[in-house]
TORSEDREN-551224 format. One record per residue (C-alpha): residue in one letter; x, y, z. Coordinates in steps of 0.001 Angstrom, whole numbers. Layout:
TORSEDREN-551224
R   res         X         Y         Z
R     A         X         Y         Z
...
END
This chain:
TORSEDREN-551224
R   res         X         Y         Z
R     X    108009     78982   -138851
R     X    107790     75447   -137781
R     X    109331     74090   -134653
R     X    111298     70770   -134282
R     X    109511     68165   -131983
R     X    112663     66539   -129954
R     X    113101     64199   -127011
R     X    113705     65342   -123327
R     X    117244     63909   -123701
R     X    117814     65956   -126859
R     X    116495     69068   -125111
R     X    118983     68226   -122201
R     X    121932     68337   -124753
R     X    121422     72229   -125102
R     X    122191     72657   -121605
R     X    125935     72916   -120842
R     X    127993     72959   -117619
R     X    128080     76353   -115966
R     X    124830     77467   -117631
R     X    122316     79673   -115942
R     X    118924     78084   -116740
R     X    115371     79726   -115926
R     X    112486     77842   -115611
R     X    108734     78749   -115948
R     X    106216     78115   -113327
R     X    105489     78979   -109553
R     X    105492     76232   -107051
R     X    105078     72972   -108931
R     X    102350     74716   -111043
R     X    103502     75431   -114617
R     X    107238     74076   -113810
R     X    108746     72031   -116709
R     X    108866     68488   -115559
R     X    110563     66113   -118209
R     X    113364     68305   -119414
R     X    114955     68734   -115861
R     X    114636     64963   -115390
R     X    116892     64454   -118488
R     X    119168     67272   -117428
R     X    119767     65498   -113935
R     X    120311     62121   -116002
R     X    122890     63874   -118141
R     X    124637     65217   -114901
R     X    124889     62032   -113550
R     X    126408     60491   -116565
R     X    128911     63601   -116738
R     X    129886     62949   -113227
R     X    130288     59154   -113586
R     X    132749     59989   -116651
R     X    134738     62391   -114029
R     X    133432     65542   -115737
R     X    131813     68523   -113974
R     X    128358     69466   -114593
R     X    126369     72174   -112481
R     X    124016     74672   -113378
R     X    122611     77686   -112048
R     X    118750     77529   -111371
R     X    116326     80304   -111518
R     X    112486     79970   -111100
R     X    109527     81915   -110162
R     X    109326     80373   -106509
R     X    109553     76748   -105428
R     X    109027     73908   -108042
R     X    108145     70036   -107882
R     X    110293     67122   -107021
R     X    110712     66408   -110924
R     X    112868     69788   -111032
R     X    114500     70854   -107776
R     X    114442     67076   -106391
R     X    115949     65441   -109483
R     X    118522     67951   -109959
R     X    119521     68082   -106199
R     X    119895     64310   -106087
R     X    122096     64292   -109430
R     X    124338     66941   -107722
R     X    123499     69218   -110729
R     X    122832     72629   -108920
R     X    125726     75136   -108542
R     X    123464     78082   -107431
R     X    119618     78386   -106761
R     X    117317     81254   -106030
R     X    114986     82376   -105208
R     X    112922     80064   -103121
R     X    112634     76284   -102462
R     X    110716     73621   -100579
R     X    112119     70394   -101751
R     X    113697     68104    -98904
R     X    116694     67021   -100891
R     X    117517     70512   -102006
R     X    117122     71640    -98421
R     X    119435     69201    -97264
R     X    122094     70165    -99911
R     X    121868     73745    -99414
R     X    122150     73384    -95445
R     X    125048     71046    -96052
R     X    126800     73826    -98171
R     X    126581     71840   -101467
R     X    124469     74268   -103273
R     X    124743     78087   -103226
R     X    121546     79547   -102315
R     X    120343     83011   -102390
R     X    116925     83638   -100546
R     X    115484     86753   -101900
R     X    112049     88560   -102225
R     X    109928     86964   -105137
R     X    108879     90235   -106588
R     X    112532     91343   -107157
R     X    114149     88439   -109104
R     X    112898     89157   -112498
R     X    113981     92622   -112548
R     X    117309     91916   -110945
R     X    117900     89315   -113902
R     X    117231     92220   -116245
R     X    119597     94415   -114338
R     X    122208     91937   -114935
R     X    122919     91101   -111386
R     X    123242     87332   -111622
R     X    124718     87207   -115103
R     X    123667     85939   -118459
R     X    120775     83446   -118775
R     X    121680     80879   -121282
R     X    118666     78722   -121583
R     X    114866     79275   -120576
R     X    112728     76121   -120196
R     X    109059     76971   -120617
R     X    105879     74557   -119801
R     X    103150     75574   -122127
R     X     99786     74296   -123694
R     X     99931     76066   -126805
R     X    102435     77866   -129000
R     X    101907     79230   -132705
R     X    104640     80095   -135395
R     X    104529     83619   -134436
R     X    105887     82717   -131121
R     X    102676     83542   -129270
R     X    102715     81160   -126200
R     X     99950     80254   -123768
R     X    101487     79115   -120319
R     X     99769     76561   -117980
R     X     99101     76755   -114552
R     X    102094     79116   -113325
R     X    103752     82192   -114712
R     X    106815     83110   -112424
R     X    109420     84707   -114237
R     X    108681     83512   -117718
R     X    108507     86635   -119393
R     X    111969     87821   -118325
R     X    113916     84640   -118822
R     X    112351     84130   -122454
R     X    113551     87636   -123188
R     X    116833     87304   -121819
R     X    117731     83723   -122819
R     X    119970     82629   -125960
R     X    117623     79345   -126292
R     X    114199     78361   -125454
R     X    113237     74810   -124919
R     X    109448     74086   -124833
R     X    107574     71733   -122847
R     X    103991     71353   -124568
R     X    102042     69654   -121812
R     X     98690     68113   -123174
R     X     97419     67936   -119456
R     X     96330     71564   -119970
R     X     93936     72545   -122778
R     X     94709     75347   -125162
R     X     91500     76862   -124467
R     X     92663     78400   -121209
R     X     94107     81406   -123282
R     X     92972     84288   -121447
R     X     93735     82908   -118075
R     X     96967     85023   -118245
R     X     97943     88727   -118077
R     X    101464     88682   -119162
R     X    103010     92295   -118587
R     X    106517     93166   -117896
R     X    107397     96660   -116419
R     X    110143     99005   -118189
R     X    113306     99182   -116260
R     X    114548    102314   -114322
R     X    114840    105243   -115466
R     X    111747    104508   -117849
R     X    109406    102639   -115444
R     X    105994    103900   -115292
R     X    103196    102993   -112694
R     X    101608     99615   -112996
R     X     97984    100374   -113709
R     X     96295     97899   -111676
R     X     93814     99473   -109634
R     X     91447     96323   -108760
R     X     92265     92697   -108623
R     X     90526     91890   -111697
R     X     92318     94450   -114091
R     X     94092     93166   -116855
R     X     96691     95187   -118535
R     X     98751     92999   -120488
R     X     98513     90128   -123048
R     X     96941     86870   -122763
R     X     99897     85208   -124434
R     X    103809     85365   -123914
R     X    105403     86445   -126980
R     X    108807     85111   -127640
R     X    111242     85035   -130479
R     X    110457     81993   -132560
R     X    114113     81692   -133557
R     X    115320     81005   -130283
R     X    113206     77993   -129743
R     X    115378     74842   -130038
R     X    112649     72318   -129864
R     X    109268     71452   -128346
R     X    109307     68389   -125860
R     X    105811     66899   -125828
R     X    104393     65951   -122384
R     X    101153     65195   -120485
R     X    102106     65510   -116874
R     X    100154     66788   -113659
R     X    101841     69568   -111968
R     X    102124     67142   -108600
R     X    101020     69843   -105993
R     X    100816     68452   -102720
R     X     97712     68050   -100877
R     X     97062     69568    -97624
R     X     96318     67991    -94196
R     X     92590     68347    -93293
R     X     92188     71139    -90469
R     X     92653     69935    -87185
R     X     91830     71679    -83800
R     X     94717     74203    -83833
R     X     94449     75126    -87527
R     X     90775     75453    -87191
R     X     91177     77705    -84022
R     X     93497     79744    -85835
R     X     91454     80246    -88877
R     X     88455     81029    -86830
R     X     90223     83604    -84816
R     X     91549     85368    -87987
R     X     87881     85454    -89387
R     X     86454     87008    -86147
R     X     89194     89418    -85865
R     X     88638     90814    -89326
R     X     84968     90661    -88934
R     X     85469     92903    -85835
R     X     87680     95224    -87795
R     X     84771     95564    -90424
R     X     82124     96368    -87666
R     X     84636     98786    -85948
R     X     84923    100748    -89510
R     X     88799     99923    -89581
R     X     88026     97815    -92785
R     X     85443     99091    -95321
R     X     82173     97419    -95133
R     X     82995     96250    -98767
R     X     85919     94530    -97394
R     X     89630     94615    -98916
R     X     91428     92279   -101241
R     X     93200     89490    -99481
R     X     96588     87898    -99825
R     X     97173     84507    -98272
R     X    100255     82342    -97958
R     X    100406     78708    -98725
R     X     99875     75690    -96568
R     X     97485     74098    -93972
R     X     97044     77150    -91771
R     X     96392     79382    -94809
R     X     93917     76831    -96039
R     X     92083     76679    -92676
R     X     92061     80700    -92513
R     X     90542     80797    -96028
R     X     87977     78369    -95263
R     X     87053     80157    -91931
R     X     86907     83531    -93830
R     X     84532     82234    -96401
R     X     82279     80504    -93915
R     X     82076     83536    -91557
R     X     78627     85345    -92217
R     X     79974     88733    -91017
R     X     82792     88754    -93825
R     X     81225     89750    -97143
R     X     82367     88156   -100641
R     X     85782     89211   -101351
R     X     88529     89284   -103917
R     X     91931     88092   -103649
R     X     95450     89556   -104838
R     X     97732     87098   -103951
R     X    100766     84820   -105399
R     X     99485     81161   -104965
R     X     95651     80242   -105295
R     X     94893     77264   -103512
R     X     92166     74531   -103482
R     X     90259     76423   -100590
R     X     90100     79500   -103005
R     X     88372     77558   -105798
R     X     85904     76026   -103227
R     X     85165     79297   -101651
R     X     84663     80721   -105350
R     X     82101     78069   -106048
R     X     80136     78965   -103028
R     X     80281     82832   -104115
R     X     82494     83545   -101124
R     X     85472     84576   -103279
R     X     84340     86944   -106201
R     X     87737     87036   -108201
R     X     91181     85556   -107527
R     X     94294     87079   -109116
R     X     97675     85189   -108523
R     X    100699     84062   -110145
R     X     99870     80191   -109961
R     X     97026     77612   -109506
R     X     98733     75492   -106858
R     X     95988     73115   -106546
R     X     95465     69243   -106383
R     X     95178     67709   -109885
R     X     91615     66775   -109566
R     X     90607     70319   -108593
R     X     92479     71536   -111553
R     X     90730     69267   -114038
R     X     87417     70364   -112560
R     X     88393     73973   -113195
R     X     89231     73180   -116689
R     X     85912     71080   -117142
R     X     84027     74240   -115882
R     X     85885     76755   -117691
R     X     82980     78874   -118626
R     X     82376     79283   -114910
R     X     86002     80277   -113830
R     X     87357     82038   -116748
R     X     86350     85465   -115885
R     X     87014     84737   -112039
R     X     90723     83960   -112353
R     X     93810     85606   -113657
R     X     97552     84594   -113466
R     X    100408     87130   -113740
R     X    104238     87237   -113677
R     X    105554     87258   -110085
R     X    106881     90650   -110237
R     X    103381     91950   -110975
R     X    101368     89411   -108376
R     X    103790     90402   -105719
R     X    104486     94037   -106554
R     X    104899     96124   -103376
R     X    103422     99071   -105502
R     X    100296     97385   -106121
R     X     99824     95845   -102629
R     X     99882     99312   -101048
R     X     97542    100815   -103723
R     X     94801     97943   -103407
R     X     95182     97984    -99511
R     X     95690     94264    -99191
R     X     95024     92367    -95912
R     X     98112     89797    -95916
R     X     98027     86832    -94029
R     X    101484     84794    -93698
R     X    102808     82055    -91596
R     X    105695     82495    -89160
R     X    108238     79869    -88030
R     X    108373     81950    -84899
R     X    107694     85357    -83530
R     X    109227     87048    -80687
R     X    107500     89092    -77856
R     X    108105     92388    -79693
R     X    106543     91246    -82930
R     X    109630     90272    -85088
R     X    108956     87545    -87398
R     X    111425     84766    -88529
R     X    109745     83059    -91863
R     X    112870     81013    -92826
R     X    115586     79408    -90665
R     X    115098     76825    -87910
R     X    117051     77918    -84779
R     X    118409     80672    -86824
R     X    120792     78621    -89106
R     X    118918     75948    -90857
R     X    117044     77070    -94070
R     X    113725     75724    -94396
R     X    111962     77214    -97508
R     X    112734     81061    -97881
R     X    111271     84440    -97382
R     X    109279     83712   -100535
R     X    106422     86651   -101279
R     X    105652     87369    -97507
R     X    108095     90494    -97340
R     X    106789     91804   -100492
R     X    103319     91924    -99017
R     X    103940     92442    -95372
R     X    105885     95707    -95466
R     X    103221     97185    -98062
R     X     99928     95967    -96404
R     X     96951     97772    -95167
R     X     96711     95209    -92318
R     X     99548     92572    -92108
R     X     98971     89406    -90152
R     X    101051     86568    -89094
R     X     99782     83165    -88017
R     X    101371     80082    -86343
R     X    100591     77469    -83850
R     X    101899     78324    -80319
R     X    103877     75098    -80123
R     X    105728     72477    -82188
R     X    107311     69376    -81722
R     X    104770     68000    -79348
R     X    105213     71105    -77228
R     X    109056     71001    -76916
R     X    109268     74081    -78963
R     X    107557     77423    -78383
R     X    106996     79324    -81478
R     X    106862     82495    -79417
R     X    110305     83412    -77910
R     X    111974     86297    -76247
R     X    114062     87099    -79469
R     X    113664     85590    -82709
R     X    116646     83429    -83964
R     X    116756     84895    -87384
R     X    114538     87989    -88431
R     X    112763     88160    -91929
R     X    110113     90949    -90955
R     X    110758     93378    -88044
R     X    108086     94976    -85845
R     X    107777     97823    -87886
R     X    105868     95912    -90472
R     X    104170     93393    -88304
R     X    100392     94612    -87341
R     X     98813     91487    -86065
R     X    100094     87989    -84531
R     X     97659     85286    -84128
R     X     97791     81721    -82565
R     X     95214     79173    -81516
R     X     95198     81082    -78294
R     X     94512     84442    -79326
R     X     95011     87587    -81189
R     X     97825     90368    -80534
R     X     96828     93441    -81966
R     X    100401     95544    -81994
R     X     99077     98688    -83987
R     X    100088    101826    -82130
R     X    101900    100080    -79133
R     X    105254    100551    -77462
R     X    107667     97562    -77488
R     X    106880     96917    -73926
R     X    103008     96991    -74585
R     X    103628     94670    -77661
R     X    105439     92403    -75339
R     X    102645     92236    -72949
R     X    100072     91779    -75560
R     X    101807     88868    -77530
R     X    102456     86903    -74347
R     X     99171     87260    -72643
R     X     97114     86482    -75944
R     X     99300     84284    -78069
R     X    101758     82367    -76000
R     X    101019     78620    -74886
R     X    100146     78169    -71390
R     X    103286     76158    -70750
R     X    105505     78933    -71603
R     X    103666     81998    -70562
R     X    105245     82273    -67254
R     X    108729     81636    -68758
R     X    108294     84767    -71105
R     X    107059     86764    -68296
R     X    110001     85972    -66368
R     X    112265     86875    -69219
R     X    110720     90176    -69528
R     X    111073     90699    -65833
R     X    114749     90517    -66452
R     X    114944     93782    -68254
R     X    116629     96649    -66689
R     X    115006     99333    -68886
R     X    115359    100735    -72177
R     X    113110    101172    -74970
R     X    113604     97682    -76313
R     X    113737     95792    -72820
R     X    116069     92866    -73988
R     X    118640     90870    -71772
R     X    121218     90109    -74261
R     X    122760     87104    -72489
R     X    119245     85622    -72042
R     X    117491     86483    -75157
R     X    118100     83082    -76891
R     X    117744     80984    -73728
R     X    114775     79195    -75466
R     X    116933     78182    -78486
R     X    120067     77232    -76644
R     X    118174     75192    -74207
R     X    116437     73256    -77123
R     X    119861     72556    -78492
R     X    121118     71507    -75109
R     X    118310     69314    -74012
R     X    115910     69192    -76926
R     X    113138     70739    -74846
R     X    112553     74556    -74460
R     X    110464     73726    -71423
R     X    113640     73221    -69431
R     X    114744     76971    -69980
R     X    115633     78679    -66669
R     X    116448     82422    -66187
END
């Protein structure tokens, strides 16, 4: 069948107040860009006319400002899940203006199919090619595209000419059966392909194609500084020592890495460490540092859910497609983040903490326990099922007024049962096989900033015993002091 070419405003007319709308992509990569703006403009017009207009927004992960930002500023979002990183949306949800459910990224697609969230009315997909049989070539991110395309009544296509059609083969589209019919996901190495290079959709659902030529607007990262370089070096040295000790195979293991400046510094340090052999990645977000390491032969293969890289770097990949096409694969988030596969492959997982406490519990999401930052993302999918789980963070933030090592985390996303290693610029805390008191001693001695080390020892000495030696009326003293005076240095016990 032939498809109608429509404008973004015409596409937005198919989205109604109260609709649940699914969007392709994972981070800004592969997320629709012009139709969300048109939906936001429609919302503003409806509000100006005194009519209600809000939608539920479902995505693979965070998106770009052209989606989350535009819709948030227009007051067009009623409900949002599973993850976000936009300042305006963050402000709205922390103010109680947007209902937000923070969930593990691997879980959303199946929970949509289970009917937990209600009926998906519209799916909006960014593609670089589509044929009359409904075979779609996605762009730089996959996310929950297969599921929302299956469930939605209507599909809107953004065909983005910024991505060439010849990247067909970059994607491996596979959707597991739901219980009680689910079987094992047959991925046994990061490079295994088990699905289709195209997303197959029902052509009769397509209400139109909006032609675009837009960049992903993936944000750049700050160059490595003294702190991030030190953290990266400590991660690389620790893993090299594990190989030497025989606790990691000499051929190494696949790596999962979170997103951000620390993650980029870690990947750079791993690639440049001569004691770490070329390795593969099984991760969610593929960043610039991965591409650079791939060109140097330091990374052999990368499986992910998105190419979250700078526009120039993405075009570099497309121009040298013959080199990259057999070294990259993008999968749906329930596959890239699958706990089953993480455990089978034996992933070394490296993620970033907002804060860690002295017993190894991690807060990945909430500032001072109340204000949502971004969300748990995929860190839980990987951490609980890792061969070796690592969390990194600088020892202090806010010019030293906040210690990221605290007596008790203000919000817990990953508990001490799952966290094996904590690393700051000051050192490595290996928590394996240690009791709570031994973990506390190791973290304070190796990871805490010198300004806060004695305060943490003072807290630990307050304990009157018990297996988990907390003092309940003092365990959040760092946080309450910061709220009171703006500086954790002023904490007293």
